[in-house]
DRENPA-599921 format. One record per residue: x, y, z of N, C-alpha, C in turn. Coordinates in steps of 0.2 Angstrom, whole numbers. Example, Ala and Ser with C-alpha at 12.3 -4.5 7.8 and 13.67 -1.06 7.14 Angstrom:
// DRENPA-599921
[rec [66 -28 39] [62 -22 39] [66 -16 39]];
[rec [64 -11 35] [68 -5 36] [64 0 39]];
//
This chain:
// DRENPA-599921
[rec [283 1109 837] [284 1101 834] [286 1102 828]];
[rec [290 1096 826] [294 1096 821] [289 1093 817]];
[rec [290 1098 807] [286 1093 802] [291 1088 800]];
[rec [288 1083 800] [291 1075 796] [288 1075 791]];
[rec [285 1079 787] [283 1078 779] [287 1081 775]];
[rec [289 1076 770] [294 1078 766] [289 1079 759]];
[rec [284 1075 756] [282 1077 750] [274 1075 752]];
[rec [270 1079 748] [262 1076 748] [261 1073 742]];
[rec [258 1068 744] [256 1061 739] [246 1063 736]];
[rec [245 1060 730] [239 1063 730] [237 1058 722]];
[rec [231 1057 722] [231 1052 716] [225 1055 713]];
[rec [225 1055 705] [221 1059 701] [217 1053 695]];
[rec [213 1053 692] [212 1049 686] [216 1053 682]];
[rec [218 1046 677] [223 1048 669] [217 1048 665]];
[rec [215 1054 664] [212 1056 657] [214 1062 652]];
[rec [211 1063 648] [212 1069 644] [212 1076 646]];
[rec [209 1076 652] [209 1083 655] [215 1085 660]];
[rec [219 1078 658] [224 1081 662] [231 1085 658]];
[rec [232 1091 662] [234 1096 656] [242 1095 656]];
[rec [246 1088 656] [253 1088 656] [253 1085 651]];
[rec [259 1085 649] [261 1081 642] [261 1074 643]];
[rec [258 1071 644] [258 1065 647] [255 1061 642]];
[rec [251 1061 639] [247 1059 633] [251 1055 629]];
[rec [254 1059 627] [261 1056 622] [267 1051 623]];
[rec [265 1049 631] [271 1044 636] [265 1037 635]];
[rec [267 1032 631] [264 1026 631] [263 1024 638]];
[rec [269 1022 643] [268 1020 650] [262 1025 653]];
[rec [258 1030 652] [253 1033 656] [248 1028 653]];
[rec [247 1027 646] [240 1026 643] [237 1019 645]];
[rec [243 1016 650] [240 1007 651] [239 1010 657]];
[rec [237 1014 659] [236 1015 668] [230 1020 669]];
[rec [224 1018 673] [218 1023 676] [222 1027 680]];
[rec [224 1026 684] [226 1033 688] [234 1035 688]];
[rec [236 1040 689] [240 1042 692] [243 1046 699]];
[rec [248 1043 702] [250 1045 708] [255 1049 708]];
[rec [255 1058 709] [258 1062 710] [260 1064 716]];
[rec [267 1063 718] [270 1065 724] [275 1072 721]];
[rec [273 1078 727] [275 1084 725] [280 1086 733]];
[rec [286 1088 731] [291 1089 736] [291 1097 734]];
[rec [292 1101 739] [293 1108 740] [299 1111 743]];
[rec [303 1117 741] [307 1118 745] [306 1125 744]];
[rec [311 1131 746] [310 1136 746] [311 1141 739]];
[rec [312 1135 735] [316 1138 728] [311 1134 724]];
[rec [308 1128 724] [305 1125 720] [300 1119 721]];
[rec [297 1118 717] [292 1111 719] [295 1107 713]];
[rec [294 1100 716] [296 1095 711] [293 1092 710]];
[rec [288 1087 705] [285 1082 705] [288 1077 702]];
[rec [285 1070 705] [285 1063 702] [278 1062 701]];
[rec [278 1059 696] [275 1055 692] [274 1049 692]];
[rec [270 1045 695] [268 1036 692] [263 1032 690]];
[rec [263 1029 685] [256 1027 684] [255 1020 688]];
[rec [248 1023 690] [246 1015 693] [239 1014 690]];
[rec [235 1008 693] [230 1005 693] [227 1004 700]];
[rec [228 1007 705] [223 1007 710] [223 1014 711]];
[rec [217 1016 716] [214 1021 719] [218 1023 725]];
[rec [221 1017 728] [222 1019 736] [230 1018 739]];
[rec [232 1019 739] [240 1017 741] [240 1019 748]];
[rec [247 1017 752] [249 1018 759] [256 1021 756]];
[rec [256 1027 761] [263 1031 763] [264 1029 772]];
[rec [271 1026 771] [274 1027 777] [281 1032 779]];
[rec [279 1034 783] [285 1040 787] [288 1038 791]];
[rec [294 1037 791] [299 1034 797] [302 1041 798]];
[rec [302 1042 806] [307 1046 809] [310 1044 813]];
[rec [316 1049 815] [319 1045 821] [324 1051 822]];
[rec [328 1051 829] [330 1056 833] [339 1055 830]];
[rec [339 1048 828] [346 1047 827] [347 1043 820]];
[rec [350 1044 817] [354 1036 810] [356 1033 814]];
[rec [350 1026 810] [350 1017 814] [348 1014 809]];
[rec [355 1011 806] [357 1007 800] [353 1000 801]];
[rec [352 998 808] [351 993 806] [342 993 808]];
[rec [339 999 812] [331 999 811] [330 1000 804]];
[rec [335 1001 799] [332 1004 793] [332 997 789]];
[rec [337 993 791] [339 989 785] [331 983 788]];
[rec [330 984 793] [325 979 797] [318 981 792]];
[rec [316 988 792] [311 990 789] [312 986 783]];
[rec [318 989 778] [320 986 771] [318 980 771]];
[rec [319 973 776] [317 969 776] [310 966 778]];
[rec [307 971 780] [299 969 781] [295 972 774]];
[rec [299 978 773] [295 979 765] [297 975 759]];
[rec [301 971 758] [303 966 754] [298 963 750]];
[rec [292 962 754] [287 959 750] [281 963 749]];
[rec [282 970 749] [275 974 745] [280 978 741]];
[rec [277 979 736] [279 984 730] [280 990 732]];
[rec [285 994 732] [285 999 733] [287 1004 727]];
[rec [281 1010 727] [282 1014 721] [287 1020 723]];
[rec [289 1022 726] [294 1028 728] [295 1029 735]];
[rec [301 1029 735] [306 1032 741] [308 1038 741]];
[rec [307 1043 746] [311 1047 748] [318 1047 748]];
[rec [321 1043 750] [328 1043 753] [330 1044 759]];
[rec [332 1044 763] [334 1045 769] [336 1054 770]];
[rec [333 1059 773] [334 1064 772] [335 1067 781]];
[rec [337 1072 782] [339 1073 789] [335 1082 789]];
[rec [332 1082 792] [326 1090 792] [326 1091 801]];
[rec [331 1097 804] [329 1100 810] [331 1093 814]];
[rec [336 1091 813] [340 1084 817] [335 1078 818]];
[rec [331 1077 813] [327 1072 813] [329 1067 807]];
[rec [331 1062 806] [332 1059 800] [322 1054 799]];
[rec [323 1056 793] [314 1056 788] [317 1052 782]];
[rec [313 1047 783] [312 1042 775] [305 1042 775]];
[rec [303 1043 768] [295 1041 767] [296 1037 761]];
[rec [292 1032 762] [290 1025 756] [285 1025 753]];
[rec [281 1025 748] [274 1024 745] [275 1017 744]];
[rec [267 1013 745] [267 1006 743] [262 1006 739]];
[rec [259 1001 735] [255 997 733] [252 993 738]];
[rec [247 996 742] [246 993 748] [241 998 749]];
[rec [235 996 753] [230 1001 756] [228 995 761]];
[rec [224 997 767] [223 997 773] [219 990 771]];
[rec [214 990 768] [211 982 769] [213 980 764]];
[rec [220 978 763] [222 972 759] [224 967 766]];
[rec [225 961 764] [225 957 769] [231 958 772]];
[rec [238 959 768] [244 961 769] [246 966 774]];
[rec [241 972 775] [243 975 779] [245 975 786]];
[rec [239 970 789] [240 967 796] [245 966 798]];
[rec [248 960 793] [256 959 795] [259 965 796]];
[rec [261 969 790] [265 975 789] [264 979 796]];
[rec [257 981 798] [256 985 804] [261 982 811]];
[rec [259 975 811] [261 973 817] [271 971 817]];
[rec [275 971 812] [280 970 809] [282 976 813]];
[rec [279 983 808] [281 990 810] [281 993 817]];
[rec [275 989 820] [276 992 828] [282 989 833]];
[rec [284 985 829] [289 982 836] [295 984 833]];
[rec [295 990 829] [302 993 827] [302 999 833]];
[rec [295 1002 833] [293 1009 836] [297 1008 843]];
[rec [301 1016 843] [302 1016 850] [302 1023 853]];
[rec [306 1025 858] [308 1032 860] [313 1035 855]];
[rec [314 1031 849] [320 1035 844] [317 1034 837]];
[rec [311 1031 838] [310 1029 829] [301 1030 830]];
[rec [299 1035 828] [292 1034 824] [290 1032 816]];
[rec [284 1029 816] [281 1026 811] [275 1030 811]];
[rec [275 1031 803] [266 1035 803] [263 1031 797]];
[rec [258 1028 796] [255 1026 789] [249 1030 790]];
[rec [247 1032 783] [241 1036 781] [240 1030 774]];
[rec [234 1031 774] [232 1031 767] [229 1036 763]];
[rec [232 1033 757] [230 1040 751] [226 1038 746]];
[rec [221 1041 743] [215 1037 739] [215 1045 734]];
[rec [209 1040 730] [209 1045 725] [204 1052 725]];
[rec [209 1058 725] [204 1065 725] [200 1065 717]];
[rec [193 1067 719] [190 1066 714] [187 1075 713]];
//
């Protein structure tokens, strides 16, 4: 089975115990939580840190056996009304085209059902779409 995960995302409460030097950055002081997205390679780990005010978000992973610009444009148009927090960019891993998108949305949001229906219409034998909810790690 081919690993489709490019990053790991998790949410932490933003507080004085955070051991990174974010406390001096005013952007983070205005938010209750942070989303940490970690990308690992053999040589290094890269962390992207986003201030957020929600304790749950959605991560969408789109994988395809071929680069299909038409489907990517369709996904882009479906997501145009949703707040995108992070986008991995299109990556090729083991002959599989993968993109991950973190959204300011949760399963319980009324817009989720419409989003899921639209994304399910794109799924076929060449393209797979996984949706997971990431919540606060306590």
